[in-house]
N, C-alpha and C positions, 0 to 999 in steps of 0.2 A: 747347801746353800738357800733353804728356805723357799725355793721355786716348787710349783705344783709340778707334777711330772704330767705330760701330755699323754692325750688318750691315746691315741697309737700304739705308744711306748709301754704304759702300762697294758693294754691288752696283747700285744706281742710278748710283755714276760708273764700273763698270767697264761696263756696257750700253752709255752714253756712250760710253767711249772706242772698244768694239769696233765700234760704229755708224761712229765718225769713221774709224779705221783702213781699215774694208769699202768707205768712200766714195771713200778717197786716190785720187786720177789725178794724174799719171798712175803706174800701177802701176810698181813697181821693174824695169828689165829688163837684160838682157846686151845690149849692142851690140858689135861687131865691128868694127874699123876696117882696112880695105884688107885682110882675111885671105879666105883661100881658100874656095871653095865649102864644103869639109867642116866648116871651124870655123863659118862662118855656119850650117850644119844644126844642128852640136852647139849653139850658143849658140841657135837656136829651141828645139830639144827640153829645152835647159836651161829656157829662160822657160815653156814650157808643163808643166815641172816641178812651177817654182817654185807656179805659177798653181794646180795642183792637188794638192800633195803636203800642203797644212795642210790639207784638207777631207781628204781620203783617210785622212790618220794619224791622224785624228780629234783633232785638235789646238786645234781652234776650239772643241771641248769641253772640254777639260783646261786649256787657258790661263786662261780667265776664272775658273775655281774655283781656279788656284794663285794667280791674280793677287789676289784676294778673299783667299786664306790669305795672301799677304804683304802684304798692306795689314793684316789684323787681329790675326796672330799673330806677323809679324815673318819669317815664313819661308812660302817659297811654292815648290812642285817639282813637275814631272813627269817621267815615266819611258818612256825610250821602251825598248818591246819588238819583240821581232823574230818575227815569224809568218810569212804569207805577203809582209806589208807592214811596214812599220814602224806602229807605232800607239803613241798617245802617253796614258798614263794619271797622273790625276793623283795625287799622293801625300799624304797626309794627313799634317798637321805632325808629329804622335803618333809616327808611324811612325819618321820618322829619327832616327838615333843619330847625333853626332857629339861627339869631343875639343873641347870648345870652347876649348882652349889652342893647339888649330892652328889656326883660323883666328879667331885674337884683334884680329887687323888688319882683319877684315872681308874677307879674301878666302874665294873659294869653298873649302870644303872637299876634301882629297885623299884621307881616307880617311873611308870613311861606311858605315852599318850600316843598313839597311832589315827592320823586323820587320812579320811578317804571318801572322794566324792562316789556317792551312791546314787541312784537311779529313784527318784519321787515316788513314783507310781509303785515300783516294785519294795521299795520300803513300805509304804502305807497296806501292799497287799501280806507282806509279811508281820506287821505289827497294827492288827487294826483297831485295837484298844486305845492306840495313839495320833490314830487318823489327823484327827484337827490339829494337835501340836505340830502334827509334821507339816502339817499343809501351810502352818504359820512359820514354818524355822526359814531363816533367810536361805536363799538360792546362792549359786556360785556367780552369776551374775544376771541380771534382769529374766531375760527369757529363758534363763538356764531351768532343767528339768534336773537338773543336778544337786542333792543334798551333802553340806561334808557333815559325815559322821565322824565318831572320836570315840573309840577303845579306849579304855583305861586298865593299866592294872599295876596294883600296889601291893610288893612283896614283903612288905616289911612285917616287924614282929607282931603288930597291934592286931592282925586279925588279915590276911591277903582279901583282896577284893578284886571282884570283875565288873567294869561298868560300860555301858554303851550308850549313848548318847546324841541327839543332833538336836543343835537350838534349845527348846525348853524340853523336849519330850526325851524322857529317860524310859530307854528301851529293854537293858538288861540289866541287873545288878545280880550277884550271886557271888557267895562264899567261894573262895579261890584257893583253899588251907591247903587240899589234898591235891595238890595241881601246880606245876612249875612253871614258870612263865614262857610262852610262846617263841620268844623270840631270841636267835642267837647273835649276838653281836662278834664281830668279828675284830675289830677296834672302836673304841668308841672316843671321840674326843669333840673338843668345839669345834662346829662346821665350819668352812671356808666358803667362804660367796664366790660366786663366779660360774662353777661349774655348770649349775642346775638353774642359775639365774636368782 
């Protein structure tokens, strides 16, 4: 009918899906056929990794929220952050900026910007060379200590890049050719207004 599902209905469906997936038996496994002892041990280690990685990386926390976002807003995504371990973090749909024409046929976008409010003092401590530009960056509102920071990934063929900037301050700019886009889209479509305001 084109109606947007209500939040509690979506939450109930997601809880049911997660319970069903968690009980799935047999679990997916890597099997070796006629391989050496080394390849069998590698497969066993990879099986252990596949069993433990979603729990260690907080994927079980981020994925249901992203799934709900994709059902309600038409856009659900999480981001992989590298600390000591890989960690999945939900991205709220309003944070993602994409040129709608680049993914008009339903493909995942290859040029993505994520905007996040960050504390001005912590940014100035992290990037002391750009202290002056950060001090002049527009704030969230007049009294705010928050600065809107934009991170962008271009994964096209002309040379993948990663940039991070706030106002006129370019904080990071690096080649991204040996890496992948750290955002996983469950579903990408044009956002519908109303759920997050």
